[in-house]
N, C-alpha and C positions, 0 to 999 in steps of 0.2 A: 191654761192661760189665766193669769191673774186679772182681776176685775179692772185694774187701772189700764192694762194694755188693751183690753176689749173696749173700754170707753174711749181711749185714744184712737183706736181704729174706727169706731163709730163716728168720731168727730172728723177724721180724715175723709170718710165716705160722704159725710154731709157736705164737706167742702168741695169734694169732687163733683157732687151733684149740683153745686152752685147754691146751696141753701144759705140763707142769711138769718138774722135774728140771733138771740142768745142761745147758741147751740152747745155751749159748755154746760157741764153738770155742776158747775160751781156757782153759788149764789152771787149775783152781782150787786154791788152798791157803789155809787161814785165816791172816789177818794181824793184824787189829785186836785189840789187847789190851783188857782191862777198863780203864775210867777209874779211876785211883788218886787219890782226892781227898785223900790224906794229905800230898801235897807242897804246902807253902806256896809262894806266889808269891815268887820270888827277885827282889831289887832292885825292890821295888814302888815305884810313884810316890807321892810325898807327897800327902795329901788336904787339902782345905780347902773352905771355903764358896765358892759361885760368886761372891759379891760381892767376896771377897778378890782375885779375878782379873778383876774388872770385868764379870761376867756376872750378869744378874738371875735370881734363883731363880724368880720368876714367869714369866720368859721361858722358862726351861728346862722348867718345869711345863707351860706351854702347848705346847711342842714335843713332849714325850713323850706328852701326852694326845692330840695330833693323830696321832702315830704309832700309838697304840693304837686309834684310832678307824677306821683304814683298813681297809675291808672287803677290799681286794685284797691285803693284806699281813698275814701272821701274824708280827708282830714278836717276836723272842726276847730281845734284849738290846741295850743302848746304853751306851757309855762315852764320856765327854767329857773331853778334856784341854785345859787352857790354861796356857801357859808351864810345861809339864812337871808340872802338878798335876792330879790327878783332881778335877774339880769336879762330876761327876755319874756315877753308875754304877747302871744300872737293869736289872732283870730283869723279864720279863713272864711271870707264872706260866703253866704249871708250870716254865718254864725257869729255870736258876740262873746266877748270875754266874760262879761259879768252875769250872763244868764246861766242858771243851773242846768245840768246836763245829766241824762240817765247814765248810771255807772255800772249797770248790770252786775256781774259777779265781783267787781272791784270791792263791793261792800262786804263780801265775805271776810275780808281782812279786818274790818271794823267789828264784825260779829266776834271774831277771834279775840279782839281786845276786850270785849265784854266778859269773855270767859276768864281772861287774866285778872280782871277786877274781882270776879266771884272767888277765884282762888286766893287772891290777896286777902279778901275779907273772911276767909275761912268757911265760905258757904258751899264750896265745891272742891272736889279732888278730881284730877284727870283720870284716876282709876275707878271712879264711881261708875256703876253699871246703869245703863239707860233705863231699863225696865223698872228699877227700884226708884228712879227719880220721878216716876209718874204712877204712884200707887192708885190714884183715883181712876185711872184708865181701866183698871180691872183686867189687864192683859198680862198673862204669864209669859208669853213669848215662847218660841221654840228654843232648842238647846243653843243654837248659834246666836239667836237674838239675846239670850241671857248673858252672853259673854261680851256684848258690845259695850265699850266704855266711852267716856267723853273724849279720850285721846283718839279713839278710832274715828269719831266724828270730825275732830280737828284735822286729822291727816288724810281724810277721804279713804279710809280703809275699813269702813263698817261692813261693806259687802251687801248692804240692804238693797233689794231690787226695786223698792218703791222710790222712783227717781223723778226727774223733771216731768215725765209723762203725767205724773199724778196731779199736777196743778189744774188739770181740766176734768178730773174724775169725781170730785166731790168736795165737801166742805171740811171734813175732819182729817187733816193731814197727819196729825200726831198719831191717831188711832191706826190710820192706814200704814204709817211707817212701822209701828210696833207690831202690827199684824203681818207684815210683809215677810216673805221668805228671804233667806240670805244665800248669796252665791257661793260662799266659801268661808273658811275660818276667818273671823275678824282679825285685822292687823297684818294680813299677809300680802294683800294686793291693793294697789292704788286704783280706785274706780271713782272717777269724778262724778259727784252727785250733789246737786244743789240742796236736796232735802236733808243732807247731813248738816248743812249750815242752818237750814230752817229749824231743825231740831235743837241746835245750840241756842237759837233765839227762844224756842219754846222752853228750854231749861231755865233761861233767865226769868221768864214769866212764871214758871212753876215754883221757882225758889224764892222769888222776891215779890210776886204779885203785881209787878210792873211790866209794861212792854219793854222791849229792847231799847226803844227810843227814850222812854221815861227813865229807864235805869241809867243810860249813858249820858243823858243831858247834864246832870250836875257833876258827873265824874270826868267826862271827856269833852262834850260839845261846848258847855259854858266856859270851862277854863281856857279853851282854845279860841273862844269867840266865834264858834260855828253856830249860827242861828238860822241862816237862810237855806234850809234843806227840807226835803220831804221823803218819807220812807213808807212804802205801802205795807199794808197788813193783809193777812189771810182772812177768810170769812169768819173765823173764830176770834179775830182781833189780835192775833199774834203777829208781830213784825216779821216780814218775810225772811229777813236775815241773809239770804243768799242772792237776792236781787230786789229790784223795786226802789232803789235809792236815787234821788235827784240831788246833786250837790254842785256848788261852784268850784272851779279849778283851784282858786287860791285856798279855799278851805280844804280841799283834798290834799293840797301841798302841805298844809299844816300837819296832817296825819303822817305824811312821809317824813317831814322834818322831826316830828316827835320821836319816831323810831330811830332815825339817824342819830339823834341826841340821846339815845338810851332811855327814852321815856320821860325826858325832862322838857318842860316848856316854860320859858322865861324864868329859869332858876328854880322852878317847882317840879318835884318828882311826881308826875301824873300817874304813870304806870311803873311798877318795879322794873329796874334794869334787868333783873334776872328773867322776868317774863319776856321782855323784848329779845334778849339773847336766845332764850329757848325757842321762841316763836320763829326765829329766822335761821334755824338749822334745818338741814334736809334730813327728813326721817324716812322718806320712801322715794323710790325711783318713779319717774313719770314717763309715759310713752313719748317717744321722740316727736310725734305730731303735736303734742301739747307743750312740751318744753324739755330741754335736755338736762336740767340742773337739779331736779328734785323739788319736793314740796315740804313745807314746814307746817305750822299751825295756821291753816287758812291763808298761807302766803307762799308764793312761788319764789324759788331761788333763781338768781341771775347768773349771767356768764362771767362777770367780773368777780374776783374773789371778795366775799363778804356782801355782795349786792343782793337785792331782793326786789320783789315787784308785787304790788297789789294789782291784780289783773282782772279785767272784765271783758266779756266777749265783744267782738267787733271793733276793738281798739281803745278801750278805756283802761288807762294805766297810770299808776304812780310808781315810777322807777327810782330806786334809792341806791346811790353809790356812796357808801360811807367813807371809803378811802379818798374820794374826790371831794367830799362834803357837798355833794350835788343831789338834787331831787328834780326829776322831770315828770310833769303831768301832761297826759295826752288824752284827748277825746277825738273819736273818729267813728266812721261807719265803713268797715271793710267787709269783704266776703270771707274772712277768716275768723276763727273762734278763739284760738288760744295764743300763748306766748310765741310759739314757733310760727311766725307770720312775717309777711313782707314789712309791715310797719316796724316791728321790733328788730328786724334785720338792719334797718337803716339806723335805728337808735344805737344798736351795738357797733355798727360801722363807725359812728362818730364818737361814741363815748366808752367803747371797750377796746376793740382792736381794729385798726384800719390798715388796709392793704397799701403798702408804700412802694412795692416793687416786686421783682422776681429774681431768683437766683440764676446762675448759669445753666442749671438743669431745668429752668422754667418752673421752679417751685415758688409759690407765693411767699412774700416776706411781709409779716404783719408787725405793726408797731402799736404798743399799748398807749392809749391817750393819757397824757400826763400834763395838765396845764400848770403853769407856774403860779406863784402867789399873786402876782399882779403883772400887768402889761402896760407899757407906755400908752398914752392916749392915741387913738387912731381916728381922727375926725373924718377922713375919707371913708374908712370902714364903717363908722357909725352912721354916716349919711347913706351908705349903701344898704345897711341893715334897716334903717328907718324907711327908705324907699321901698325895699322889699316887703316890709311889714305893711306899708300903706297900700301897695298894689294887691297884696293877698287879701287884705280886709275889704277891698273895694268890690268884691263879688264879680270879678271879671274873668274867672276861670272858664275854660272851655267846658261845655256840657258833654256828658257821656252820651253816645248815640243810643237810640231806642230801637231794639230789635234789628240790629244790623245797620243802623245809621239812616240818614236822610236819603231818599231816592233823588237822583239827579234829574233835572228837567231835560226834556228831549232837545238834542242839538238842532240847530237851524231854525228854532222857533222861539220867539220872544214870549215869555210867560205872561199871561194876562195879569194885570195889576202890578207888573214889574215897576219898581221904583216907588211904590206906595210905602208910606211910613206905617209902623205898627198902629199908630193912633188912627190913621185913615182906614186901615183894615178893620179896627175895632168899631169905627163908625158904621161900616158895612154890616157888622154882626150885631150891632146894638138892637136890643129888644127881642132877639131870637131865643126861643126856648124849645128844647127837643125832649120828648118823652122817649125813654129807653125801653127796648122791648123785653129786657130781662133785668133783674136787680140782683147781681151777684158780685159786685165790686163796691167797695166803700172808700171813704176818704182815708181811713187808716190802712197802712200796709199790714199784711198778715202777721208779721212779727210783733207789731204793737197790739193787735187784737188779742193774741194769745197771752202775751206777758202781762197785759193790764186787765185781762178777762173782760174786755170791752169790745164786743163783736159787732160787726157791721149789720145794718138793716138793708144795705144795698142801695146804691144811687139809682133813683128812678127817673130823674130829670136833670138836665144840664142847661144852663142859660148864660147869656152874655149881655153885659150892660156897659154903656159909656156915658159918663156924666162929667162934663167939663174936661179936665185933663186926666181924669182917673178912669181906669178900665177895671171891670169886675168879672169874676167867674162866680156863677151861682150853682150850687149843688143841692138838690133835694134828696135827702137820705132818710128813709122812714118818715117820721113826723118832723124832722129838723130841716132847717134851711141854713146852709153855710154860705156866707158872702165873703169871698176872698178877693182882695185887691191884687191885680196883676201888674207887675213891674216889667218894663221892657228895657233891657240893658242893665238894670239893677233890680233885684228882688224887692217886692213890697211886702210889708209885714201885716198880718191880720191875726186875730184871735178867734178861735171857735170853741164851742162847748159841745162835746160829744157825750150824750147820756149823762150829763151833769159834771163832766170833767173838762177842765180848761186846758187848751194847748195853743202855743204860739207857732204860726206858720209863716214862711217866706215863700212867695210865689214869683217865679220869673217866667215870662212868656217869650216865645220867638215864633215868627211866621216863616213858612217856606211853601214851595210848590212841589207836588210829586210828579212822577213821570207822565201822568195823565193831565197835568196842569191843574190839578185840584188844589184848593187852598188848604193848608195844614197849619194848625196851631198846636205847638208843643208847650206844655205847662210842666215846669219842674217845681214841685212842692216840697220844700224842706221843712221838716219838723224841728224847730230850733232847739228843743229840749231833748231830742231823741237821737238815736243812731239809725235814722230811717228817712227815706224820701218816698213820696208817691209821684209817679210820672204819668201824665195823661196826654195822649196825642189825639187831637180831634181832626178828622178828615172830612171836609165838607163836599157833599155831592150836590152841587147846586145850592139852592136855598132851603130845600124841603127835607133833605136827608143828611144824616151824619153817621160816621163810624167812629166810635170812641175806643181807643186802644189803651189799656192800662198796663202799667209795669210798676216795679218797686225796687228800691235799693235799701239794704242788701237784697240781692235778687235770687233768681231761681237756683243757682249753684249752692248757695248756703242753705236754703230751705230744703232742697233735695238731700243735702248731706245730713241735716238733722232728721229728716224723714227716714232716710236709710238706717240711721242709728236706731230709730224706734222699731222699724220693721225687723232688723236683725235680732232684736230682743225677743221676738215672737217665740213662744213655746209651742204654738200650734202651727206647724208648717203648712198644713192644708189650708188653713185660714189665710196664711200669708200668700200662698199661691193664688187663691181666689181673689185676694185683694189686689195683687199685682196684675191680674188679668181681668179686672172688673169689666164685665160686659164686652169682652173681646178687645178692649182698648187698654193700653198700658197705663198704670197709675201715674207716671210722670206726665203723660199726655193730658190726662184728665185734670190733674191738679194744676198744671200750668195753664191749660186752656180755660178752666172755669174759675180759678182763684188768683193765680199770680199774674198771668198775662192774658186776661180775657179781652176779646174784641166784641164790642156790643153795638148794635145798630139802634138808631133812633130816628123819629120823624118829628117834624116841626109842629108845635102847637099853634093854634090860630091866634091866641092872645098872650100877652105877657102875663106871667104868673106871680111876679113879685117885684117890688121896688128895690132900690139899693139903699143901704145904710152905710155910714162912715166906718172905715176900718180904724183900728187903734193906731196911735202914732208908733213909728219905728222906735223900739226901746233903746236904740243907740243915742 
């Protein structure tokens, strides 16, 4: 068993035991700055009605309504370009159009662009062997390692076994990659591995002395007017390359338009056309669960001829349709990782092939989407689209149920407190603080803890305040106190700092009664810059006792899928068997019960533990 697998298993065991604190082997330092909404978008795209670019407003309204209706997808925002014009820009409350968003693996395509610049400048060849690019590492590599080239990293065919598990195993990822065994001959098989992209970023730094961000800024970001972004680095200061980027949708759209136009931006050749064309060819087949159409240079091929996609897990996409002169940008939080997902099925339904009927033999008939150059004005359709846009941005969508939904109150009995407004119920809770009996859940969902290397200290106390018209949730986690304004009917926005990193949150509360007539407060906490939510349900047992039920989105299904992938990679089957039957209880039961969906009891403290401070204004 390689060291990285063992470290990952130890981390999983710590999580199952409910341990908190910095349980990763990776040195932590705060990186993420606060989002600064004062920067306007530079070089914005012109705006116009959909009809001016040949797209029906009614068609777009149907598309975004169907996106909003997906139970599997928490859609955050969509931007639609045609012929370089924004014809649709939609936020799905409480998310906002102008706030940057985590892009996950979407940024791999940008890392691929950096390789194109290196090749153009004569600093790199795609046939260069990786071990020779890092002479100072002092690593000779095994026979298969010695054959790995830049091209293999670009096409995810290196076969290196040091993969995403490694981000919790230690600080030197370059050395770990070069020391790692290889599963088979390089170039033969597609094996998705974010550390391939990280190594491309490391190559940029090795050859230029600059980080990927520093190298790309004068060549890509500044010419396109992309300034309001942030990209995380590893403990050695190398830009992560395969994840960790926060970017606004309109800036992401610029990167799609750049490739649609063959590397040209406002008349200037930014990237060589040859690189764009080579990048967007399929060089290797991909597993159907990931995508049907093949993989290029850090870019996924699309279902429409000539189309391609910068894709990040959970629903981060820049979809480019050159023949339609269209670019779609989507941010979401779904329970699916890759291109072959419900979200992209809807995109393909509207912009690739749409079912229009059936034959006499009951076979489906599909029609390829082909919008005209222009359409006549449709004032009714435009009003329908604007009303749909307004309603979706208003944060009035139905909330997902928590662990099977809300229990119904018993028939034939009027629930106590029936008819009380949320504000009156918060008056009842005002001043109450509850000390929790264990500290194994934090404000961050598990997926954020792992990807940002920012692990929870465990919430030890929860409290409630009401001041004037504002209601507050107070969470004591480690040495930090988080004060979150609660909105009822519409989310309220707050900013918190977790171990020195700043995050925007939107909190919406709702009250109910359970089958025993107990008061229940459900809190839906959306991280506005992330593809994640924290759900907290508080059940009050009189005034002195509380049960706090935690959950998160994306939820258990996605986390268990990722965990299964880690476990299947085990070379020590005995260890795997012991892990799956830890203490006579199955691993899923332990992980879910202690980490993903713990239920924690608390008792009321005699005195209030903290006052309330003002939340930041809503960034809208």
